KEFITI-86649 format. One line per 4 residues: number of its first residue (from 1); for each residue x negated, y negated, z negated of N, C-alpha, C. Coordinates in nm, 4 decimals. Layout:
N
NUM) X/Y/Z/X/Y/Z/X/Y/Z  ...
//
This chain:
155
1) -18.5321/7.6614/16.8058/-18.5234/7.6018/16.6749/-18.5655/7.4551/16.6868  -18.4954/7.3710/16.6193/-18.5241/7.2276/16.6207/-18.5568/7.1853/16.4784  -18.6768/7.1351/16.4580/-18.7219/7.0889/16.3273/-18.7112/6.9372/16.3256  -18.6688/6.8837/16.2151/-18.6498/6.7392/16.1992/-18.7775/6.6642/16.2380
5) -18.7617/6.5597/16.3165/-18.8766/6.4820/16.3633/-18.9589/6.4248/16.2490  -18.8947/6.3894/16.1401/-18.9688/6.3330/16.0264/-19.0614/6.4362/15.9627  -19.0204/6.5622/15.9603/-19.1082/6.6672/15.9066/-19.2301/6.6872/15.9951  -19.2061/6.6951/16.1240/-19.3177/6.7121/16.2181/-19.4099/6.5917/16.2121
9) -19.3514/6.4722/16.2097/-19.4310/6.3501/16.2011/-19.5145/6.3446/16.0745  -19.4580/6.3916/15.9640/-19.5321/6.3915/15.8373/-19.6525/6.4854/15.8425  -19.6322/6.6032/15.8996/-19.7432/6.6988/15.9125/-19.8523/6.6407/16.0026  -19.8127/6.5810/16.1141/-19.9113/6.5218/16.2055/-19.9816/6.4020/16.1431
13) -19.9106/6.3245/16.0633/-19.9726/6.2118/15.9939/-20.0775/6.2619/15.8946  -20.0449/6.3678/15.8204/-20.1427/6.4268/15.7289/-20.2651/6.4785/15.8045  -20.2420/6.5403/15.9202/-20.3530/6.5883/16.0027/-20.4415/6.4720/16.0473  -20.3810/6.3637/16.0928/-20.4608/6.2501/16.1387/-20.5405/6.1889/16.0239
17) -20.4806/6.1817/15.9063/-20.5534/6.1283/15.7908/-20.6676/6.2207/15.7501  -20.6467/6.3522/15.7598/-20.7539/6.4472/15.7292/-20.8698/6.4320/15.8276  -20.8384/6.4129/15.9554/-20.9437/6.3930/16.0552/-21.0196/6.2645/16.0262  -20.9471/6.1565/15.9966/-21.0138/6.0287/15.9664/-21.1030/6.0414/15.8428
21) -21.0586/6.1168/15.7441/-21.1401/6.1372/15.6246/-21.2635/6.2212/15.6574  -21.2452/6.3256/15.7374/-21.3546/6.4170/15.7695/-21.4641/6.3504/15.8538  -21.4272/6.2672/15.9478/-21.5282/6.2075/16.0373/-21.6136/6.1021/15.9690  -21.5768/6.0633/15.8485/-21.6594/5.9662/15.7759/-21.7985/6.0219/15.7466
25) -21.8096/6.1542/15.7417/-21.9381/6.2173/15.7135/-22.0221/6.2447/15.8369  -21.9727/6.2108/15.9547/-22.0498/6.2344/16.0771/-22.1691/6.1387/16.0817  -22.2865/6.1888/16.1165/-22.4039/6.1013/16.1218/-22.3972/6.0096/16.2438  -22.4549/5.8907/16.2329/-22.4565/5.8011/16.3492/-22.5520/5.8538/16.4570
29) -22.5222/5.8213/16.5805/-22.6096/5.8627/16.6906/-22.7278/5.7668/16.6994  -22.8465/5.8217/16.7177/-22.9680/5.7402/16.7228/-22.9689/5.6533/16.8479  -22.9887/5.5248/16.8285/-23.0039/5.4334/16.9404/-22.8735/5.3978/17.0114  -22.7598/5.4304/16.9540/-22.6312/5.3976/17.0163/-22.5430/5.3245/16.9165
33) -22.4523/5.2441/16.9697/-22.3621/5.1705/16.8822/-22.2421/5.2550/16.8414  -22.2231/5.3675/16.9040/-22.1137/5.4575/16.8678/-22.1713/5.5963/16.8463  -22.1026/5.6731/16.7653/-22.1528/5.8061/16.7331/-22.0483/5.9131/16.7593  -22.0711/6.0307/16.7061/-21.9799/6.1421/16.7314/-21.8430/6.1254/16.6666
37) -21.8261/6.0284/16.5778/-21.6966/6.0064/16.5125/-21.6037/5.9189/16.5961  -21.6550/5.8563/16.7005/-21.5736/5.7617/16.7770/-21.4521/5.8272/16.8417  -21.4729/5.9290/16.9214/-21.3619/5.9909/16.9948/-21.2603/6.0552/16.9006  -21.3021/6.1387/16.8032/-21.2017/6.1933/16.7115/-21.1308/6.0850/16.6311
41) -21.2010/5.9774/16.5995/-21.1383/5.8678/16.5253/-21.0312/5.7978/16.6064  -21.0597/5.7726/16.7325/-20.9595/5.7094/16.8196/-20.8370/5.7988/16.8373  -20.8607/5.9270/16.8558/-20.7493/6.0218/16.8701/-20.6683/6.0269/16.7409  -20.7354/6.0286/16.6260/-20.6659/6.0349/16.4972/-20.5834/5.9085/16.4732
45) -20.6351/5.7934/16.5113/-20.5591/5.6687/16.4967/-20.4357/5.6713/16.5868  -20.4525/5.7165/16.7103/-20.3382/5.7292/16.8005/-20.2355/5.8273/16.7471  -20.2824/5.9395/16.6914/-20.1920/6.0385/16.6335/-20.1191/5.9813/16.5125  -20.1876/5.9044/16.4300/-20.1244/5.8445/16.3117/-20.0149/5.7461/16.3524
49) -20.0432/5.6644/16.4528/-19.9419/5.5684/16.4999/-19.8211/5.6401/16.5600  -19.8483/5.7427/16.6380/-19.7388/5.8210/16.6979/-19.6590/5.8937/16.5911  -19.7272/5.9446/16.4908/-19.6599/6.0142/16.3810/-19.5687/5.9200/16.3041  -19.6165/5.8000/16.2783/-19.5343/5.7016/16.2070/-19.4081/5.6680/16.2872
53) -19.4236/5.6543/16.4179/-19.3067/5.6270/16.5030/-19.2100/5.7450/16.5017  -19.2635/5.8665/16.5030/-19.1805/5.9867/16.4997/-19.1045/5.9966/16.3679  -19.1698/5.9661/16.2586/-19.1044/5.9682/16.1273/-18.9916/5.8653/16.1239  -19.0203/5.7453/16.1706/-18.9198/5.6380/16.1709/-18.7974/5.6765/16.2539
57) -18.8213/5.7299/16.3732/-18.7102/5.7700/16.4597/-18.6302/5.8839/16.3999  -18.6976/5.9804/16.3389/-18.6287/6.0928/16.2764/-18.5377/6.0478/16.1639  -18.5859/5.9543/16.0848/-18.5035/5.9036/15.9748/-18.3879/5.8186/16.0268  -18.4104/5.7482/16.1351/-18.3066/5.6621/16.1924/-18.1925/5.7439/16.2528
61) -18.2240/5.8565/16.3164/-18.1234/5.9365/16.3852/-18.0411/6.0245/16.2917  -18.0884/6.0474/16.1714/-18.0182/6.1305/16.0731/-17.9798/6.2677/16.1302  -18.0750/6.3339/16.1903/-18.0521/6.4676/16.2457/-18.0679/6.5736/16.1369  -18.0170/6.6965/16.1599/-18.0341/6.8020/16.0595/-18.1815/6.8413/16.0463
65) -18.2207/6.8897/15.9280/-18.3599/6.9255/15.9032/-18.4044/7.0435/15.9869  -18.3114/7.1359/16.0157/-18.3439/7.2540/16.0950/-18.2193/7.2950/16.1729  -18.2346/7.3159/16.3033/-18.1217/7.3580/16.3862/-18.1690/7.4687/16.4798  -18.0933/7.5772/16.4859/-18.1254/7.6871/16.5762/-18.0744/7.6533/16.7157
69) -18.1555/7.6798/16.8176/-18.1196/7.6441/16.9551/-18.1270/7.7668/17.0458  -18.0963/7.7463/17.1733/-18.0977/7.8525/17.2728/-18.2345/7.9172/17.2892  -18.3411/7.8417/17.2704/-18.4755/7.8926/17.2924/-18.5078/8.0177/17.2138  -18.4458/8.0324/17.0968/-18.4707/8.1507/17.0150/-18.4081/8.2765/17.0744
73) -18.3122/8.2606/17.1629/-18.2458/8.3759/17.2237/-18.3021/8.4090/17.3613  -18.3895/8.3275/17.4129/-18.4449/8.3464/17.5465/-18.5745/8.4279/17.5401  -18.5769/8.5464/17.6024/-18.7001/8.6264/17.6014/-18.8181/8.5527/17.6667  -18.7905/8.4746/17.7699/-18.8988/8.4013/17.8381/-18.9614/8.2976/17.7454
77) -18.8799/8.2246/17.6711/-18.9331/8.1245/17.5790/-19.0092/8.1902/17.4636  -18.9567/8.3003/17.4138/-19.0271/8.3717/17.3071/-19.1606/8.4269/17.3565  -19.1629/8.4775/17.4794/-19.2882/8.5281/17.5372/-19.3895/8.4149/17.5545  -19.3432/8.3009/17.6022/-19.4327/8.1859/17.6203/-19.4903/8.1421/17.4858
81) -19.4078/8.1422/17.3830/-19.4550/8.1060/17.2490/-19.5595/8.2064/17.1997  -19.5311/8.3349/17.2182/-19.6247/8.4390/17.1760/-19.7565/8.4298/17.2532  -19.7488/8.4032/17.3832/-19.8703/8.3894/17.4641/-19.9516/8.2684/17.4183  -19.8845/8.1609/17.3810/-19.9550/8.0431/17.3307/-20.0318/8.0757/17.2025
85) -19.9655/8.1424/17.1083/-20.0328/8.1799/16.9840/-20.1477/8.2774/17.0093  -20.1237/8.3758/17.0952/-20.2283/8.4738/17.1275/-20.3467/8.4074/17.1977  -20.3209/8.3062/17.2786/-20.4284/8.2344/17.3478/-20.5194/8.1631/17.2490  -20.4595/8.1047/17.1471/-20.5385/8.0357/17.0445/-20.6269/8.1362/16.9705
89) -20.5677/8.2470/16.9296/-20.6435/8.3503/16.8581/-20.7531/8.4078/16.9479  -20.7197/8.4325/17.0757/-20.8168/8.4833/17.1726/-20.9373/8.3901/17.1821  -20.9127/8.2595/17.1957/-21.0234/8.1652/17.2086/-21.1080/8.1622/17.0808  -21.0436/8.1597/16.9666/-21.1172/8.1541/16.8399/-21.2066/8.2770/16.8229
93) -21.1528/8.3948/16.8550/-21.2269/8.5188/16.8313/-21.3333/8.5486/16.9366  -21.3111/8.5097/17.0622/-21.3990/8.5546/17.1692/-21.4764/8.4446/17.2428  -21.4598/8.3195/17.2035/-21.5272/8.2126/17.2789/-21.6793/8.2213/17.2707  -21.7333/8.2651/17.1587/-21.8795/8.2769/17.1475/-21.9329/8.3890/17.2357
97) -21.8616/8.5017/17.2407/-21.9088/8.6157/17.3187/-21.8859/8.5950/17.4689  -21.7670/8.5492/17.5062/-21.7344/8.5341/17.6483/-21.7754/8.3989/17.7046  -21.7759/8.2960/17.6221/-21.8111/8.1626/17.6666/-21.6873/8.0781/17.6941  -21.7086/7.9468/17.6945/-21.5989/7.8527/17.7141/-21.5319/7.8697/17.8495
101) -21.6106/7.8822/17.9549/-21.5548/7.8854/18.0903/-21.4643/8.0071/18.1084  -21.5096/8.1238/18.0685/-21.4291/8.2453/18.0836/-21.3025/8.2362/17.9975  -21.3185/8.1976/17.8715/-21.2028/8.1894/17.7818/-21.1036/8.0837/17.8286  -21.1533/7.9710/17.8723/-21.0643/7.8651/17.9211/-20.9854/7.9114/18.0426
105) -21.0517/7.9795/18.1340/-20.9813/8.0310/18.2523/-20.8701/8.1278/18.2118  -20.9015/8.2214/18.1232/-20.8023/8.3207/18.0798/-20.6849/8.2515/18.0101  -20.7154/8.1598/17.9201/-20.6107/8.0903/17.8455/-20.5227/8.0068/17.9382  -20.5856/7.9282/18.0253/-20.5067/7.8410/18.1126/-20.4221/7.9192/18.2124
109) -20.4760/8.0242/18.2693/-20.3972/8.1064/18.3615/-20.2818/8.1723/18.2869  -20.3078/8.2231/18.1668/-20.2029/8.2878/18.0871/-20.0909/8.1902/18.0518  -20.1278/8.0712/18.0089/-20.0269/7.9724/17.9712/-19.9440/7.9289/18.0916  -20.0099/7.9103/18.2044/-19.9350/7.8710/18.3240/-19.8450/7.9844/18.3716
113) -19.8931/8.1075/18.3646/-19.8115/8.2219/18.4026/-19.6871/8.2298/18.3137  -19.7066/8.2047/18.1842/-19.5933/8.2082/18.0908/-19.4906/8.1004/18.1230  -19.5350/7.9930/18.1836/-19.4433/7.8842/18.2200/-19.3879/7.8996/18.3608  -19.4238/8.0078/18.4294/-19.3656/8.0350/18.5599/-19.4389/7.9772/18.6793
117) -19.5634/7.9370/18.6613/-19.6423/7.8840/18.7724/-19.6892/8.0003/18.8592  -19.6892/7.9802/18.9913/-19.7358/8.0855/19.0830/-19.8817/8.1193/19.0549  -19.9193/8.2472/19.0675/-20.0546/8.2914/19.0282/-20.1695/8.2180/19.0969  -20.1622/8.1985/19.2292/-20.2729/8.1299/19.2974/-20.2842/7.9848/19.2547
121) -20.1712/7.9180/19.2381/-20.1740/7.7793/19.1913/-20.2274/7.7730/19.0487  -20.1849/7.8672/18.9648/-20.2334/7.8712/18.8265/-20.3846/7.8916/18.8224  -20.4345/7.9791/18.9068/-20.5783/8.0041/18.9117/-20.6552/7.8804/18.9580  -20.6044/7.8129/19.0604/-20.6708/7.6927/19.1122/-20.6714/7.5805/19.0080
125) -20.5585/7.5591/18.9431/-20.5498/7.4536/18.8410/-20.6386/7.4884/18.7218  -20.6384/7.6150/18.6804/-20.7223/7.6567/18.5679/-20.8704/7.6374/18.5985  -20.9117/7.6720/18.7201/-21.0518/7.6550/18.7585/-21.0909/7.5079/18.7598  -21.0083/7.4244/18.8227/-21.0384/7.2810/18.8291/-21.0403/7.2195/18.6890
129) -20.9398/7.2499/18.6082/-20.9324/7.1934/18.4734/-21.0498/7.2399/18.3879  -21.0845/7.3668/18.3978/-21.1963/7.4201/18.3195/-21.3269/7.3509/18.3564  -21.3521/7.3347/18.4849/-21.4768/7.2700/18.5272/-21.4813/7.1223/18.4885  -21.3688/7.0532/18.4988/-21.3646/6.9119/18.4591/-21.3851/6.8988/18.3083
133) -21.3137/6.9792/18.2305/-21.3274/6.9740/18.0843/-21.4696/7.0106/18.0430  -21.5247/7.1158/18.1023/-21.6603/7.1574/18.0674/-21.7611/7.0474/18.1002  -21.7486/6.9893/18.2168/-21.8413/6.8824/18.2566/-21.8303/6.7634/18.1626  -21.7082/6.7230/18.1305/-21.6895/6.6077/18.0419/-21.7497/6.6326/17.9036
137) -21.7219/6.7483/17.8468/-21.7706/6.7749/17.7122/-21.9183/6.8126/17.7101  -21.9623/6.8974/17.8026/-22.0991/6.9483/17.7985/-22.1998/6.8444/17.8489  -22.1677/6.7791/17.9584/-22.2636/6.6851/18.0177/-22.2487/6.5423/17.9641  -22.1260/6.4918/17.9605/-22.1060/6.3520/17.9223/-22.1088/6.3309/17.7714
141) -22.0384/6.4159/17.6973/-22.0300/6.3981/17.5527/-22.1348/6.4780/17.4756  -22.2092/6.5631/17.5471/-22.3172/6.6438/17.4878/-22.2667/6.7387/17.3783  -22.1457/6.7934/17.3972/-22.0908/6.8922/17.3045/-22.1415/7.0285/17.3487  -22.2097/7.1017/17.2607/-22.2658/7.2312/17.3002/-22.1578/7.3398/17.3082
145) -22.0997/7.3568/17.4249/-21.9989/7.4610/17.4447/-22.0681/7.5953/17.4655  -22.0078/7.7025/17.4160/-22.0716/7.8342/17.4323/-22.0680/7.8819/17.5773  -22.1792/7.9401/17.6233/-22.1862/7.9941/17.7592/-22.1462/8.1407/17.7653  -22.1708/8.2143/17.6581/-22.1328/8.3549/17.6541/-22.1945/8.4353/17.7655
149) -22.1129/8.5115/17.8395/-22.1628/8.6006/17.9447/-22.2189/8.5223/18.0634  -22.1901/8.3954/18.0735/-22.2410/8.3127/18.1836/-22.3707/8.2401/18.1501  -22.4373/8.2797/18.0417/-22.5620/8.2150/18.0006/-22.6669/8.2104/18.1121  -22.6822/8.3148/18.1953/-22.7812/8.3052/18.3031/-22.7482/8.1965/18.4060
153) -22.6224/8.1518/18.4108/-22.5826/8.0482/18.5076/-22.5760/7.9096/18.4466  -22.6181/7.8936/18.3221/-22.6068/7.7653/18.2520/-22.6782/7.6550/18.3287  -22.6121/7.5410/18.3385/-22.6728/7.4261/18.4075/-22.6998/7.3135/18.3130
//
């Protein structure tokens, strides 16, 4: 299915504006010139600019608002879509109990498997990506990620 770029751009623009509105209430960090609103604000500004470009291009191309494509008939594409949605629900429901590292590994391996990546390569990439993401958020940005079942190994 192909959705008009202007519709997608409009939804993303609304999302970026909602994020910019929401981060206004974030408290400033003590003793620093930047606070917890900096990173989400930069991402939201980038998303807003990209959304505006997407809206402009969609209107310029005059494409149909909705077009059915081959992807809807492909079992592999439908499975990948379903795995993506299930991965999001899995993380939301179980991240506190299992922890970020376990959930991230399961999600990343599942998504790569759905895209046809070989299992050992998917496992290696998922492990590396999970550790890099965890280190960046937990150590550098001081975001309290859940440890879950790995709490005894917390560093």
